[in-house]
N, CA, C and O atoms as a GROMACS GRO file, in nm:
protein
  440
    1MET      N    1 -11.082   3.385  10.726
    1MET     CA    2 -11.086   3.467  10.854
    1MET      C    3 -10.919   3.556  10.878
    1MET      O    4 -10.813   3.493  10.872
    2PRO      N    5 -10.925   3.677  10.900
    2PRO     CA    6 -10.839   3.753  10.900
    2PRO      C    7 -10.732   3.726  10.993
    2PRO      O    8 -10.739   3.684  11.109
    3LEU      N    9 -10.611   3.764  10.910
    3LEU     CA   10 -10.484   3.715  10.980
    3LEU      C   11 -10.458   3.849  11.103
    3LEU      O   12 -10.492   3.967  11.110
    4SER      N   13 -10.372   3.746  11.197
    4SER     CA   14 -10.364   3.820  11.324
    4SER      C   15 -10.225   3.891  11.331
    4SER      O   16 -10.142   3.804  11.308
    5GLU      N   17 -10.179   3.978  11.346
    5GLU     CA   18 -10.056   4.063  11.372
    5GLU      C   19  -9.986   4.006  11.484
    5GLU      O   20 -10.048   3.960  11.580
    6ARG      N   21  -9.850   4.006  11.478
    6ARG     CA   22  -9.822   3.966  11.632
    6ARG      C   23  -9.636   4.000  11.581
    6ARG      O   24  -9.597   3.985  11.466
    7ALA      N   25  -9.565   4.036  11.672
    7ALA     CA   26  -9.436   4.073  11.691
    7ALA      C   27  -9.329   3.945  11.702
    7ALA      O   28  -9.351   3.865  11.794
    8ARG      N   29  -9.250   3.928  11.640
    8ARG     CA   30  -9.150   3.808  11.641
    8ARG      C   31  -9.007   3.835  11.680
    8ARG      O   32  -8.922   3.869  11.598
    9VAL      N   33  -8.984   3.820  11.807
    9VAL     CA   34  -8.825   3.846  11.831
    9VAL      C   35  -8.722   3.734  11.814
    9VAL      O   36  -8.729   3.642  11.894
   10GLU      N   37  -8.628   3.730  11.720
   10GLU     CA   38  -8.511   3.658  11.704
   10GLU      C   39  -8.348   3.722  11.750
   10GLU      O   40  -8.288   3.829  11.744
   11VAL      N   41  -8.321   3.566  11.803
   11VAL     CA   42  -8.183   3.619  11.835
   11VAL      C   43  -8.098   3.504  11.757
   11VAL      O   44  -8.133   3.389  11.731
   12TYR      N   45  -8.000   3.557  11.733
   12TYR     CA   46  -7.892   3.467  11.602
   12TYR      C   47  -7.764   3.448  11.706
   12TYR      O   48  -7.703   3.550  11.739
   13LEU      N   49  -7.726   3.329  11.754
   13LEU     CA   50  -7.636   3.309  11.844
   13LEU      C   51  -7.534   3.218  11.768
   13LEU      O   52  -7.572   3.125  11.696
   14PRO      N   53  -7.392   3.252  11.789
   14PRO     CA   54  -7.301   3.157  11.756
   14PRO      C   55  -7.289   3.038  11.818
   14PRO      O   56  -7.312   3.026  11.939
   15ASP      N   57  -7.254   2.944  11.747
   15ASP     CA   58  -7.298   2.795  11.783
   15ASP      C   59  -7.126   2.748  11.780
   15ASP      O   60  -7.056   2.714  11.684
   16LEU      N   61  -7.091   2.763  11.929
   16LEU     CA   62  -6.932   2.726  11.987
   16LEU      C   63  -6.979   2.644  12.070
   16LEU      O   64  -7.086   2.639  12.130
   17PRO      N   65  -6.834   2.537  12.066
   17PRO     CA   66  -6.842   2.444  12.173
   17PRO      C   67  -6.800   2.487  12.301
   17PRO      O   68  -6.701   2.434  12.351
   18ARG      N   69  -6.864   2.578  12.363
   18ARG     CA   70  -6.799   2.653  12.478
   18ARG      C   71  -6.961   2.639  12.582
   18ARG      O   72  -7.072   2.649  12.527
   19GLN      N   73  -6.945   2.616  12.726
   19GLN     CA   74  -7.036   2.634  12.794
   19GLN      C   75  -7.127   2.778  12.788
   19GLN      O   76  -7.250   2.777  12.779
   20SER      N   77  -7.057   2.882  12.793
   20SER     CA   78  -7.135   2.984  12.805
   20SER      C   79  -7.199   3.014  12.703
   20SER      O   80  -7.285   3.099  12.725
   21TYR      N   81  -7.191   2.963  12.559
   21TYR     CA   82  -7.288   2.949  12.438
   21TYR      C   83  -7.381   2.880  12.475
   21TYR      O   84  -7.486   2.923  12.426
   22ARG      N   85  -7.399   2.772  12.553
   22ARG     CA   86  -7.494   2.643  12.535
   22ARG      C   87  -7.603   2.725  12.655
   22ARG      O   88  -7.726   2.722  12.656
   23ASP      N   89  -7.497   2.805  12.765
   23ASP     CA   90  -7.578   2.823  12.870
   23ASP      C   91  -7.679   2.938  12.838
   23ASP      O   92  -7.794   2.939  12.882
   24LEU      N   93  -7.626   3.034  12.759
   24LEU     CA   94  -7.717   3.166  12.680
   24LEU      C   95  -7.821   3.118  12.617
   24LEU      O   96  -7.930   3.172  12.630
   25LEU      N   97  -7.806   3.012  12.540
   25LEU     CA   98  -7.891   2.951  12.427
   25LEU      C   99  -8.029   2.907  12.538
   25LEU      O  100  -8.147   2.941  12.535
   26ASP      N  101  -7.964   2.829  12.619
   26ASP     CA  102  -8.047   2.761  12.714
   26ASP      C  103  -8.138   2.875  12.774
   26ASP      O  104  -8.260   2.864  12.782
   27ALA      N  105  -8.062   2.989  12.816
   27ALA     CA  106  -8.172   3.121  12.885
   27ALA      C  107  -8.252   3.194  12.804
   27ALA      O  108  -8.363   3.240  12.830
   28PHE      N  109  -8.192   3.200  12.710
   28PHE     CA  110  -8.320   3.253  12.621
   28PHE      C  111  -8.413   3.138  12.559
   28PHE      O  112  -8.491   3.193  12.481
   29GLU      N  113  -8.429   3.043  12.561
   29GLU     CA  114  -8.527   2.924  12.525
   29GLU      C  115  -8.611   2.948  12.648
   29GLU      O  116  -8.733   2.954  12.634
   30GLN      N  117  -8.560   2.961  12.763
   30GLN     CA  118  -8.603   2.961  12.926
   30GLN      C  119  -8.725   3.100  12.941
   30GLN      O  120  -8.837   3.117  12.989
   31GLU      N  121  -8.625   3.178  12.870
   31GLU     CA  122  -8.712   3.354  12.881
   31GLU      C  123  -8.815   3.321  12.753
   31GLU      O  124  -8.922   3.376  12.781
   32PHE      N  125  -8.821   3.284  12.683
   32PHE     CA  126  -8.899   3.292  12.558
   32PHE      C  127  -9.039   3.197  12.587
   32PHE      O  128  -9.157   3.215  12.558
   33THR      N  129  -8.972   3.095  12.655
   33THR     CA  130  -9.128   2.976  12.670
   33THR      C  131  -9.179   3.045  12.823
   33THR      O  132  -9.302   3.049  12.830
   34TYR      N  133  -9.127   3.085  12.914
   34TYR     CA  134  -9.176   3.134  13.003
   34TYR      C  135  -9.264   3.271  13.023
   34TYR      O  136  -9.360   3.286  13.099
   35THR      N  137  -9.195   3.382  12.915
   35THR     CA  138  -9.273   3.502  12.895
   35THR      C  139  -9.365   3.488  12.804
   35THR      O  140  -9.475   3.543  12.817
   36PHE      N  141  -9.329   3.402  12.681
   36PHE     CA  142  -9.447   3.424  12.572
   36PHE      C  143  -9.524   3.286  12.520
   36PHE      O  144  -9.606   3.266  12.430
   37GLY      N  145  -9.455   3.190  12.631
   37GLY     CA  146  -9.558   3.057  12.582
   37GLY      C  147  -9.469   2.985  12.488
   37GLY      O  148  -9.535   2.910  12.415
   38GLY      N  149  -9.350   2.982  12.465
   38GLY     CA  150  -9.267   2.906  12.391
   38GLY      C  151  -9.223   2.948  12.285
   38GLY      O  152  -9.270   3.050  12.233
   39CYS      N  153  -9.110   2.870  12.226
   39CYS     CA  154  -9.004   2.926  12.130
   39CYS      C  155  -8.943   2.824  12.016
   39CYS      O  156  -8.967   2.705  12.037
   40THR      N  157  -8.891   2.846  11.933
   40THR     CA  158  -8.854   2.733  11.875
   40THR      C  159  -8.698   2.790  11.799
   40THR      O  160  -8.678   2.898  11.743
   41THR      N  161  -8.606   2.680  11.821
   41THR     CA  162  -8.461   2.670  11.802
   41THR      C  163  -8.417   2.617  11.699
   41THR      O  164  -8.438   2.496  11.703
   42ALA      N  165  -8.351   2.658  11.581
   42ALA     CA  166  -8.311   2.599  11.486
   42ALA      C  167  -8.138   2.615  11.529
   42ALA      O  168  -8.089   2.723  11.564
   43ARG      N  169  -8.067   2.498  11.519
   43ARG     CA  170  -7.926   2.478  11.555
   43ARG      C  171  -7.843   2.447  11.469
   43ARG      O  172  -7.894   2.378  11.380
   44GLY      N  173  -7.686   2.479  11.448
   44GLY     CA  174  -7.631   2.432  11.340
   44GLY      C  175  -7.604   2.494  11.238
   44GLY      O  176  -7.515   2.459  11.161
   45LEU      N  177  -7.709   2.643  11.214
   45LEU     CA  178  -7.722   2.682  11.091
   45LEU      C  179  -7.605   2.746  11.044
   45LEU      O  180  -7.536   2.796  11.133
   46ASP      N  181  -7.547   2.762  10.883
   46ASP     CA  182  -7.468   2.810  10.843
   46ASP      C  183  -7.462   2.968  10.811
   46ASP      O  184  -7.570   2.992  10.756
   47GLY      N  185  -7.394   3.076  10.818
   47GLY     CA  186  -7.388   3.184  10.803
   47GLY      C  187  -7.233   3.246  10.780
   47GLY      O  188  -7.136   3.181  10.820
   48THR      N  189  -7.217   3.376  10.713
   48THR     CA  190  -7.111   3.441  10.712
   48THR      C  191  -7.161   3.591  10.744
   48THR      O  192  -7.280   3.619  10.730
   49TYR      N  193  -7.056   3.698  10.793
   49TYR     CA  194  -7.073   3.812  10.836
   49TYR      C  195  -6.930   3.866  10.812
   49TYR      O  196  -6.824   3.803  10.814
   50LEU      N  197  -6.955   4.014  10.787
   50LEU     CA  198  -6.822   4.081  10.745
   50LEU      C  199  -6.772   4.149  10.918
   50LEU      O  200  -6.845   4.223  10.984
   51SER      N  201  -6.645   4.103  10.958
   51SER     CA  202  -6.587   4.141  11.093
   51SER      C  203  -6.589   4.301  11.052
   51SER      O  204  -6.614   4.363  10.949
   52HIS      N  205  -6.547   4.337  11.190
   52HIS     CA  206  -6.534   4.512  11.196
   52HIS      C  207  -6.393   4.525  11.114
   52HIS      O  208  -6.352   4.635  11.078
   53ALA      N  209  -6.313   4.390  11.086
   53ALA     CA  210  -6.162   4.440  11.024
   53ALA      C  211  -6.194   4.429  10.854
   53ALA      O  212  -6.108   4.434  10.766
   54GLY      N  213  -6.345   4.411  10.833
   54GLY     CA  214  -6.342   4.390  10.697
   54GLY      C  215  -6.323   4.246  10.614
   54GLY      O  216  -6.329   4.229  10.492
   55THR      N  217  -6.295   4.137  10.731
   55THR     CA  218  -6.294   4.028  10.670
   55THR      C  219  -6.432   3.942  10.675
   55THR      O  220  -6.510   3.949  10.770
   56PRO      N  221  -6.450   3.866  10.567
   56PRO     CA  222  -6.550   3.758  10.562
   56PRO      C  223  -6.552   3.671  10.658
   56PRO      O  224  -6.437   3.634  10.684
   57ILE      N  225  -6.655   3.609  10.740
   57ILE     CA  226  -6.620   3.504  10.851
   57ILE      C  227  -6.725   3.431  10.849
   57ILE      O  228  -6.840   3.476  10.851
   58ARG      N  229  -6.682   3.266  10.843
   58ARG     CA  230  -6.803   3.209  10.827
   58ARG      C  231  -6.812   3.167  10.993
   58ARG      O  232  -6.730   3.174  11.084
   59ASP      N  233  -6.958   3.119  10.983
   59ASP     CA  234  -7.011   3.098  11.118
   59ASP      C  235  -7.123   3.010  11.154
   59ASP      O  236  -7.220   3.026  11.080
   60ARG      N  237  -7.133   2.950  11.217
   60ARG     CA  238  -7.214   2.818  11.264
   60ARG      C  239  -7.318   2.934  11.373
   60ARG      O  240  -7.291   3.022  11.456
   61ILE      N  241  -7.429   2.883  11.322
   61ILE     CA  242  -7.528   2.974  11.428
   61ILE      C  243  -7.619   2.888  11.478
   61ILE      O  244  -7.626   2.773  11.436
   62ASN      N  245  -7.705   2.938  11.583
   62ASN     CA  246  -7.823   2.888  11.653
   62ASN      C  247  -7.913   3.025  11.624
   62ASN      O  248  -7.886   3.144  11.639
   63LEU      N  249  -8.034   2.955  11.574
   63LEU     CA  250  -8.151   3.093  11.589
   63LEU      C  251  -8.291   3.050  11.714
   63LEU      O  252  -8.352   2.945  11.732
   64VAL      N  253  -8.296   3.127  11.753
   64VAL     CA  254  -8.391   3.104  11.896
   64VAL      C  255  -8.485   3.220  11.824
   64VAL      O  256  -8.448   3.329  11.782
   65HIS      N  257  -8.631   3.156  11.822
   65HIS     CA  258  -8.711   3.301  11.821
   65HIS      C  259  -8.859   3.252  11.900
   65HIS      O  260  -8.872   3.138  11.946
   66THR      N  261  -8.960   3.349  11.905
   66THR     CA  262  -9.038   3.339  11.948
   66THR      C  263  -9.158   3.455  11.860
   66THR      O  264  -9.130   3.528  11.765
   67ASP      N  265  -9.288   3.441  11.924
   67ASP     CA  266  -9.390   3.532  11.842
   67ASP      C  267  -9.458   3.568  11.959
   67ASP      O  268  -9.528   3.484  12.015
   68THR      N  269  -9.444   3.702  12.010
   68THR     CA  270  -9.507   3.774  12.122
   68THR      C  271  -9.683   3.771  12.099
   68THR      O  272  -9.739   3.732  11.996
   69PRO      N  273  -9.741   3.814  12.202
   69PRO     CA  274  -9.888   3.857  12.182
   69PRO      C  275  -9.896   3.995  12.139
   69PRO      O  276 -10.014   4.023  12.119
   70PHE      N  277  -9.803   4.110  12.114
   70PHE     CA  278  -9.824   4.237  12.080
   70PHE      C  279  -9.786   4.241  11.952
   70PHE      O  280  -9.701   4.175  11.893
   71GLU      N  281  -9.874   4.343  11.906
   71GLU     CA  282  -9.914   4.422  11.738
   71GLU      C  283  -9.795   4.491  11.751
   71GLU      O  284  -9.769   4.556  11.853
   72PHE      N  285  -9.694   4.479  11.623
   72PHE     CA  286  -9.573   4.550  11.644
   72PHE      C  287  -9.581   4.699  11.641
   72PHE      O  288  -9.530   4.771  11.727
   73GLU      N  289  -9.641   4.737  11.548
   73GLU     CA  290  -9.655   4.891  11.581
   73GLU      C  291  -9.678   4.958  11.676
   73GLU      O  292  -9.616   5.059  11.711
   74SER      N  293  -9.804   4.891  11.747
   74SER     CA  294  -9.849   4.978  11.871
   74SER      C  295  -9.755   4.958  12.001
   74SER      O  296  -9.768   5.004  12.115
   75HIS      N  297  -9.659   4.877  11.946
   75HIS     CA  298  -9.584   4.852  12.082
   75HIS      C  299  -9.403   4.850  12.046
   75HIS      O  300  -9.308   4.810  12.113
   76VAL      N  301  -9.412   4.910  11.921
   76VAL     CA  302  -9.273   4.937  11.926
   76VAL      C  303  -9.159   4.971  11.978
   76VAL      O  304  -9.050   4.923  11.948
   77ALA      N  305  -9.185   5.069  12.073
   77ALA     CA  306  -9.071   5.136  12.198
   77ALA      C  307  -9.048   5.022  12.293
   77ALA      O  308  -8.942   5.012  12.355
   78ALA      N  309  -9.140   4.940  12.305
   78ALA     CA  310  -9.155   4.825  12.454
   78ALA      C  311  -9.092   4.719  12.366
   78ALA      O  312  -9.012   4.644  12.421
   79LEU      N  313  -9.116   4.703  12.242
   79LEU     CA  314  -8.999   4.587  12.164
   79LEU      C  315  -8.888   4.595  12.146
   79LEU      O  316  -8.809   4.502  12.158
   80SER      N  317  -8.850   4.749  12.104
   80SER     CA  318  -8.709   4.797  12.098
   80SER      C  319  -8.649   4.790  12.208
   80SER      O  320  -8.534   4.748  12.197
   81ARG      N  321  -8.684   4.817  12.317
   81ARG     CA  322  -8.604   4.797  12.437
   81ARG      C  323  -8.605   4.683  12.509
   81ARG      O  324  -8.533   4.661  12.607
   82TYR      N  325  -8.705   4.591  12.451
   82TYR     CA  326  -8.657   4.450  12.497
   82TYR      C  327  -8.548   4.384  12.404
   82TYR      O  328  -8.465   4.306  12.451
   83ALA      N  329  -8.549   4.413  12.293
   83ALA     CA  330  -8.422   4.364  12.161
   83ALA      C  331  -8.319   4.405  12.240
   83ALA      O  332  -8.237   4.321  12.276
   84ASP      N  333  -8.307   4.535  12.280
   84ASP     CA  334  -8.184   4.586  12.325
   84ASP      C  335  -8.123   4.504  12.442
   84ASP      O  336  -8.010   4.455  12.451
   85GLU      N  337  -8.261   4.501  12.557
   85GLU     CA  338  -8.193   4.418  12.670
   85GLU      C  339  -8.148   4.260  12.645
   85GLU      O  340  -8.057   4.204  12.707
   86LEU      N  341  -8.230   4.202  12.541
   86LEU     CA  342  -8.164   4.074  12.500
   86LEU      C  343  -7.993   4.116  12.464
   86LEU      O  344  -7.898   4.090  12.538
   87ARG      N  345  -7.988   4.180  12.342
   87ARG     CA  346  -7.881   4.212  12.309
   87ARG      C  347  -7.772   4.231  12.389
   87ARG      O  348  -7.661   4.191  12.354
   88ALA      N  349  -7.795   4.301  12.516
   88ALA     CA  350  -7.707   4.364  12.623
   88ALA      C  351  -7.676   4.194  12.680
   88ALA      O  352  -7.582   4.132  12.629
   89ALA      N  353  -7.741   4.145  12.763
   89ALA     CA  354  -7.761   4.021  12.776
   89ALA      C  355  -7.645   3.924  12.683
   89ALA      O  356  -7.528   3.905  12.715
   90ALA      N  357  -7.690   3.891  12.606
   90ALA     CA  358  -7.562   3.828  12.494
   90ALA      C  359  -7.441   3.888  12.470
   90ALA      O  360  -7.340   3.820  12.452
   91MET      N  361  -7.441   4.034  12.466
   91MET     CA  362  -7.271   4.097  12.481
   91MET      C  363  -7.189   4.066  12.575
   91MET      O  364  -7.072   4.028  12.572
   92ALA      N  365  -7.302   4.099  12.709
   92ALA     CA  366  -7.226   4.036  12.808
   92ALA      C  367  -7.142   3.923  12.858
   92ALA      O  368  -7.026   3.912  12.899
   93ALA      N  369  -7.264   3.828  12.836
   93ALA     CA  370  -7.253   3.689  12.844
   93ALA      C  371  -7.131   3.585  12.740
   93ALA      O  372  -7.087   3.474  12.770
   94LEU      N  373  -7.104   3.658  12.628
   94LEU     CA  374  -7.025   3.597  12.539
   94LEU      C  375  -6.906   3.671  12.498
   94LEU      O  376  -6.915   3.793  12.514
   95ASP      N  377  -6.791   3.625  12.447
   95ASP     CA  378  -6.674   3.751  12.382
   95ASP      C  379  -6.728   3.721  12.213
   95ASP      O  380  -6.703   3.621  12.145
   96GLU      N  381  -6.810   3.841  12.173
   96GLU     CA  382  -6.839   3.834  12.035
   96GLU      C  383  -6.821   3.987  12.001
   96GLU      O  384  -6.819   4.083  12.078
   97GLU      N  385  -6.808   3.982  11.870
   97GLU     CA  386  -6.790   4.157  11.796
   97GLU      C  387  -6.963   4.187  11.782
   97GLU      O  388  -7.003   4.302  11.796
   98ALA      N  389  -7.044   4.090  11.758
   98ALA     CA  390  -7.181   4.150  11.762
   98ALA      C  391  -7.278   4.009  11.780
   98ALA      O  392  -7.232   3.897  11.753
   99VAL      N  393  -7.400   4.027  11.822
   99VAL     CA  394  -7.468   3.957  11.822
   99VAL      C  395  -7.634   4.043  11.741
   99VAL      O  396  -7.680   4.157  11.737
  100LEU      N  397  -7.670   3.924  11.695
  100LEU     CA  398  -7.802   3.987  11.605
  100LEU      C  399  -7.920   3.960  11.673
  100LEU      O  400  -7.941   3.839  11.686
  101VAL      N  401  -8.012   4.039  11.725
  101VAL     CA  402  -8.150   4.066  11.776
  101VAL      C  403  -8.242   4.107  11.658
  101VAL      O  404  -8.210   4.213  11.604
  102VAL      N  405  -8.338   4.050  11.615
  102VAL     CA  406  -8.436   4.113  11.540
  102VAL      C  407  -8.603   4.088  11.601
  102VAL      O  408  -8.657   3.989  11.650
  103VAL      N  409  -8.648   4.220  11.572
  103VAL     CA  410  -8.751   4.209  11.558
  103VAL      C  411  -8.840   4.232  11.444
  103VAL      O  412  -8.804   4.326  11.373
  104THR      N  413  -8.944   4.174  11.410
  104THR     CA  414  -9.027   4.175  11.285
  104THR      C  415  -9.188   4.148  11.311
  104THR      O  416  -9.243   4.091  11.405
  105LYS      N  417  -9.235   4.204  11.207
  105LYS     CA  418  -9.408   4.161  11.218
  105LYS      C  419  -9.435   4.062  11.170
  105LYS      O  420  -9.354   4.027  11.084
  106VAL      N  421  -9.516   3.998  11.185
  106VAL     CA  422  -9.547   3.834  11.127
  106VAL      C  423  -9.712   3.859  11.172
  106VAL      O  424  -9.767   3.923  11.262
  107PHE      N  425  -9.774   3.751  11.030
  107PHE     CA  426  -9.924   3.737  11.081
  107PHE      C  427  -9.953   3.596  11.070
  107PHE      O  428  -9.925   3.514  10.982
  108HIS      N  429 -10.014   3.588  11.176
  108HIS     CA  430 -10.046   3.442  11.208
  108HIS      C  431 -10.215   3.395  11.176
  108HIS      O  432 -10.304   3.471  11.214
  109SER      N  433 -10.244   3.287  11.116
  109SER     CA  434 -10.376   3.302  11.062
  109SER      C  435 -10.449   3.210  11.176
  109SER      O  436 -10.414   3.099  11.217
  110VAL      N  437 -10.551   3.281  11.211
  110VAL     CA  438 -10.641   3.237  11.319
  110VAL      C  439 -10.752   3.154  11.301
  110VAL      O  440 -10.822   3.122  11.397
   0.00000   0.00000   0.00000
């Protein structure tokens, strides 16, 4: 059977013991569940990034992702706007230098 193309949206959030971080993760889980029918959350992942000052920072992160019903190529403008809105919401809710939002092309077996 042919593969079915979809766009995956991923949000990488710092895993800090503050209510605002837990609330935002919950909000993204609800957004993805009600908008796209579900999501997956991987909690407590280890990561590193280079700060704006050039210092490597070790970080614990949570990853929440969903697969949309949209083909990547034909909906790239709308997906880009959606990713920008997710990132803006995260930056407004958290005290962070950066929050990574990724949109990728994936293929499902149908």
